[in-house]
GUTI-788389 format. One record per residue (C-alpha): residue number from 0; residue in one letter; x, y, z. Coordinates in Angstrom, 2 decimals, padded with zeros to 5 digits. Example, Ala and Ser with C-alpha at 12.3 -4.5 7.8 and 13.67 -1.06 7.14 Angstrom:
! residues 2
(site 0; "A"; (012.30; -004.50; 007.80)),
(site 1; "S"; (013.67; -001.06; 007.14)),
***
This chain:
! residues 134
(site 0; "M"; (-005.23; 014.96; -014.70)),
(site 1; "K"; (-008.74; 013.37; -014.28)),
(site 2; "Y"; (-009.71; 011.75; -010.83)),
(site 3; "S"; (-011.20; 008.54; -010.02)),
(site 4; "K"; (-014.70; 008.53; -008.27)),
(site 5; "T"; (-015.02; 008.25; -005.15)),
(site 6; "R"; (-017.23; 006.63; -002.58)),
(site 7; "A"; (-018.05; 008.28; 000.62)),
(site 8; "V"; (-016.77; 006.03; 003.45)),
(site 9; "D"; (-017.30; 006.76; 007.34)),
(site 10; "Q"; (-013.80; 007.87; 008.65)),
(site 11; "N"; (-014.14; 005.24; 011.13)),
(site 12; "D"; (-014.13; 002.33; 008.63)),
(site 13; "Y"; (-010.09; 002.90; 008.29)),
(site 14; "V"; (-010.01; 000.23; 010.83)),
(site 15; "V"; (-010.72; -002.52; 007.80)),
(site 16; "Y"; (-008.49; -001.56; 005.52)),
(site 17; "W"; (-006.04; -000.98; 008.38)),
(site 18; "N"; (-006.36; -005.05; 009.05)),
(site 19; "K"; (-005.90; -005.92; 006.04)),
(site 20; "A"; (-002.68; -004.08; 005.48)),
(site 21; "E"; (-001.81; -005.55; 008.97)),
(site 22; "E"; (-002.88; -009.45; 007.42)),
(site 23; "F"; (-000.82; -008.58; 004.21)),
(site 24; "Y"; (002.13; -007.03; 006.36)),
(site 25; "E"; (002.81; -010.53; 008.19)),
(site 26; "T"; (001.88; -012.43; 005.23)),
(site 27; "M"; (005.03; -010.93; 003.41)),
(site 28; "Q"; (006.96; -010.88; 006.70)),
(site 29; "H"; (006.35; -014.99; 007.24)),
(site 30; "A"; (007.01; -015.21; 002.92)),
(site 31; "Y"; (010.31; -013.03; 003.16)),
(site 32; "K"; (011.47; -015.68; 006.24)),
(site 33; "N"; (010.19; -019.09; 004.14)),
(site 34; "R"; (012.26; -017.41; 000.75)),
(site 35; "M"; (009.02; -017.32; -001.07)),
(site 36; "W"; (009.84; -014.40; -003.61)),
(site 37; "A"; (006.94; -013.68; -005.29)),
(site 38; "S"; (004.58; -014.08; -002.76)),
(site 39; "V"; (006.77; -011.28; -000.70)),
(site 40; "G"; (006.36; -009.04; -003.82)),
(site 41; "L"; (002.73; -009.42; -003.88)),
(site 42; "N"; (002.13; -008.97; -000.32)),
(site 43; "A"; (004.02; -006.25; -000.12)),
(site 44; "V"; (002.01; -004.71; -003.15)),
(site 45; "H"; (-001.14; -005.45; -001.15)),
(site 46; "C"; (000.02; -004.46; 001.90)),
(site 47; "V"; (000.68; -000.78; 000.55)),
(site 48; "I"; (-002.96; -000.64; -001.54)),
(site 49; "S"; (-004.57; -001.22; 001.87)),
(site 50; "S"; (-003.09; 000.98; 003.59)),
(site 51; "C"; (-003.02; 004.20; 001.55)),
(site 52; "D"; (-007.10; 003.31; 001.27)),
(site 53; "A"; (-006.65; 003.44; 005.21)),
(site 54; "L"; (-005.34; 006.56; 004.98)),
(site 55; "L"; (-007.52; 008.03; 002.67)),
(site 56; "I"; (-010.57; 007.21; 004.35)),
(site 57; "K"; (-009.05; 008.75; 008.01)),
(site 58; "S"; (-007.91; 011.69; 006.22)),
(site 59; "Q"; (-010.57; 012.17; 004.07)),
(site 60; "G"; (-013.62; 009.58; 004.64)),
(site 61; "I"; (-013.57; 008.59; 001.08)),
(site 62; "R"; (-012.33; 005.81; -001.28)),
(site 63; "S"; (-011.62; 005.12; -004.49)),
(site 64; "A"; (-014.19; 003.93; -006.89)),
(site 65; "N"; (-011.93; 003.13; -009.58)),
(site 66; "E"; (-009.77; -000.35; -009.69)),
(site 67; "D"; (-006.08; 002.03; -011.16)),
(site 68; "H"; (-004.50; 002.28; -007.54)),
(site 69; "M"; (-002.56; 004.44; -008.84)),
(site 70; "Q"; (-005.53; 006.97; -008.83)),
(site 71; "S"; (-006.16; 006.17; -005.21)),
(site 72; "I"; (-003.28; 007.34; -004.69)),
(site 73; "E"; (-003.33; 010.87; -006.19)),
(site 74; "L"; (-006.64; 011.24; -004.28)),
(site 75; "L"; (-003.73; 010.76; -001.31)),
(site 76; "A"; (-001.33; 013.35; -002.44)),
(site 77; "H"; (-004.30; 015.77; -002.10)),
(site 78; "S"; (-004.95; 015.07; 001.81)),
(site 79; "P"; (-004.38; 016.74; 005.21)),
(site 80; "V"; (-001.35; 014.00; 005.90)),
(site 81; "A"; (002.23; 015.44; 006.67)),
(site 82; "D"; (004.97; 014.26; 004.47)),
(site 83; "I"; (002.30; 012.18; 002.49)),
(site 84; "E"; (004.39; 013.38; -000.99)),
(site 85; "K"; (007.42; 011.39; -000.04)),
(site 86; "Q"; (005.89; 008.59; 001.55)),
(site 87; "L"; (003.63; 008.11; -002.28)),
(site 88; "A"; (006.90; 008.00; -004.27)),
(site 89; "T"; (007.83; 004.58; -002.48)),
(site 90; "V"; (004.24; 003.47; -002.82)),
(site 91; "R"; (004.41; 004.33; -006.71)),
(site 92; "R"; (007.50; 002.55; -007.00)),
(site 93; "I"; (005.62; -000.43; -005.14)),
(site 94; "I"; (002.96; -000.66; -006.55)),
(site 95; "A"; (004.64; -000.28; -010.12)),
(site 96; "K"; (006.15; -003.52; -009.82)),
(site 97; "K"; (002.68; -005.28; -009.06)),
(site 98; "N"; (002.67; -006.52; -012.78)),
(site 99; "V"; (006.44; -007.62; -013.25)),
(site 100; "I"; (006.06; -010.08; -010.20)),
(site 101; "A"; (002.15; -011.26; -011.30)),
(site 102; "Y"; (002.04; -011.70; -014.95)),
(site 103; "E"; (005.92; -011.53; -016.27)),
(site 104; "S"; (007.90; -014.89; -016.94)),
(site 105; "R"; (010.30; -014.16; -015.18)),
(site 106; "E"; (011.33; -015.39; -011.48)),
(site 107; "S"; (011.60; -013.37; -008.53)),
(site 108; "R"; (014.69; -012.89; -006.71)),
(site 109; "E"; (016.29; -012.83; -003.46)),
(site 110; "N"; (017.32; -009.23; -004.31)),
(site 111; "D"; (014.32; -008.14; -005.70)),
(site 112; "A"; (012.41; -009.15; -002.48)),
(site 113; "S"; (014.71; -007.88; -000.23)),
(site 114; "N"; (014.28; -004.54; -001.92)),
(site 115; "I"; (010.04; -004.84; -001.73)),
(site 116; "F"; (010.18; -005.53; 001.63)),
(site 117; "K"; (012.55; -003.30; 002.77)),
(site 118; "Q"; (010.62; -000.49; 001.11)),
(site 119; "T"; (007.13; -001.71; 002.22)),
(site 120; "E"; (008.19; -002.14; 005.86)),
(site 121; "R"; (009.29; 001.42; 005.74)),
(site 122; "F"; (005.83; 002.82; 004.29)),
(site 123; "Y"; (003.97; 000.50; 006.35)),
(site 124; "R"; (005.96; 002.12; 010.28)),
(site 125; "W"; (004.71; 005.32; 008.90)),
(site 126; "A"; (001.33; 004.44; 008.12)),
(site 127; "F"; (000.67; 003.06; 011.45)),
(site 128; "Q"; (002.16; 006.20; 013.17)),
(site 129; "Y"; (000.15; 008.12; 011.50)),
(site 130; "L"; (-002.74; 005.76; 011.80)),
(site 131; "N"; (-002.53; 005.75; 015.59)),
(site 132; "K"; (-002.16; 009.13; 016.60)),
(site 133; "K"; (-004.63; 010.19; 018.89)),
***
């Protein structure tokens, strides 16, 4: 597989991306409580993308320069993060839903939002544990 171009990033800058992930996560929770199903889905997608950026930066000191988020996921798959491949299977499923949520002429439903919410919550908590290890 051909990898995207990468940019070197100071490993301490992972915090910037983690802060974005936290904001998307909190917005996802708010949207869920208010039955805003499309907002749940899109904020879930952006939460995992920003979480993956934070993980990639902290573990390898790089960030993908490609707009295809799956390229970032593939870079992260080769990182020294324990249990990463299992986690990335979840991330791939979440990111794959982005176009359906944002662009297809189908309304988001509670069941769809509930599923992506749960998957994102599990991944977010796992990423939090990894990023906060000393």
